[in-house]
C-alpha positions as CSV (number, residue, x, y, z in Angstrom):
1,M,102.5,-77.8,-2.1
2,N,103.4,-80.4,0.6
3,S,102.8,-84.1,0.2
4,R,99.5,-83.9,2.2
5,G,98.2,-81.2,-0.1
6,V,99.2,-83.3,-3.2
7,R,97.3,-86.3,-1.8
8,I,94.2,-84.2,-1.1
9,A,94.3,-82.6,-4.5
10,S,94.8,-86.0,-6.2
11,A,91.9,-87.5,-4.2
12,L,89.6,-84.5,-5.1
13,G,90.6,-84.8,-8.8
14,L,89.8,-88.5,-8.8
15,F,86.4,-87.9,-7.0
16,A,85.5,-85.2,-9.6
17,A,86.4,-87.5,-12.5
18,L,84.2,-90.2,-11.1
19,V,81.3,-87.9,-10.4
20,C,81.5,-86.3,-13.9
21,S,81.6,-89.7,-15.6
22,L,78.3,-90.8,-14.0
23,P,75.1,-90.4,-16.0
24,A,72.9,-87.6,-14.9
25,R,70.4,-88.7,-12.3
26,G,67.1,-89.6,-13.9
27,Q,68.5,-89.5,-17.4
28,N,67.2,-93.0,-18.1
29,D,64.3,-93.0,-15.7
30,P,61.2,-93.6,-17.9
31,V,59.0,-91.2,-16.0
32,S,61.6,-88.4,-16.4
33,V,62.0,-89.2,-20.1
34,Y,58.3,-89.3,-20.6
35,K,57.9,-85.9,-18.9
36,S,60.6,-84.3,-20.9
37,K,59.9,-85.8,-24.3
38,C,56.3,-86.9,-24.4
39,A,54.1,-85.0,-22.0
40,G,54.0,-81.8,-24.0
41,C,51.8,-83.5,-26.6
42,H,50.5,-86.7,-24.8
43,G,49.8,-84.9,-21.5
44,A,51.1,-85.5,-18.0
45,D,48.4,-88.2,-17.6
46,A,49.1,-89.7,-21.1
47,S,45.5,-89.0,-22.2
48,G,46.4,-86.8,-25.1
49,N,44.2,-84.2,-23.5
50,T,46.4,-81.2,-24.3
51,P,45.9,-78.4,-26.9
52,V,48.5,-80.1,-29.2
53,G,47.1,-83.5,-28.5
54,K,43.5,-82.4,-29.3
55,S,44.6,-80.6,-32.5
56,M,46.5,-83.7,-33.7
57,K,44.0,-86.2,-32.4
58,I,46.6,-88.0,-30.4
59,R,45.3,-91.3,-28.9
60,D,45.1,-91.9,-25.2
61,L,48.1,-94.1,-24.3
62,H,45.9,-96.0,-21.8
63,S,43.5,-97.0,-24.5
64,A,43.1,-100.6,-25.7
65,D,44.0,-99.4,-29.2
66,V,47.5,-98.5,-28.0
67,Q,47.9,-101.2,-25.5
68,K,47.2,-104.0,-28.0
69,Q,50.3,-103.0,-30.0
70,T,53.3,-105.2,-29.4
71,D,56.4,-103.9,-27.7
72,A,58.2,-104.0,-31.1
73,Q,55.5,-101.8,-32.7
74,L,55.6,-99.3,-29.9
75,T,59.4,-99.3,-30.1
76,D,59.2,-98.7,-33.9
77,I,56.8,-95.8,-33.4
78,I,59.0,-94.1,-30.8
79,T,62.1,-94.7,-32.8
80,G,61.0,-93.9,-36.3
81,G,58.0,-91.6,-35.5
82,K,54.5,-91.8,-36.8
83,S,52.8,-88.7,-38.3
84,P,52.5,-86.3,-36.6
85,M,54.9,-87.7,-34.0
86,P,58.6,-87.1,-34.7
87,A,61.2,-89.8,-34.6
88,Y,63.3,-90.1,-31.4
89,K,66.0,-92.4,-32.8
90,D,68.6,-89.5,-32.6
91,K,67.2,-88.1,-29.3
92,L,66.8,-91.1,-27.1
93,T,69.0,-94.2,-26.5
94,A,67.6,-97.7,-27.1
95,E,67.5,-98.1,-23.3
96,Q,65.4,-95.0,-22.9
97,I,63.0,-96.1,-25.6
98,K,62.7,-99.5,-24.0
99,G,61.9,-97.8,-20.7
100,L,59.2,-95.7,-22.4
101,V,57.6,-98.8,-23.8
102,G,57.5,-100.3,-20.3
103,Y,56.1,-97.1,-19.0
104,I,53.3,-97.2,-21.6
105,R,52.5,-100.7,-20.5
106,E,52.3,-99.6,-16.9
107,L,49.7,-96.9,-17.9
108,S,47.1,-99.7,-18.6
109,K,47.3,-100.7,-15.0
110,K,46.4,-97.2,-13.7
């Protein structure tokens, strides 16, 4: 390979290494995390109006009952779970959980 080919190969290798080290797009986006981890039970609109939500009597995340909880309480519930909800401490990062708490707060404004 000539020196130009070596430079191009090196540049491509560096570019690939940089791209692969970036987090996946939307990985920490609260809406994406909610859709992938929460919407199955809580519903796309967070009302709990899903077959699973109805059978488990899941509260509407817009409700005053949920919204009056502190950020620390919501963080603890998401992290450690609350029957019947599973714990997400091993599935989500602290940053993702913080983002979900913020997203739940935004629901009260909708």
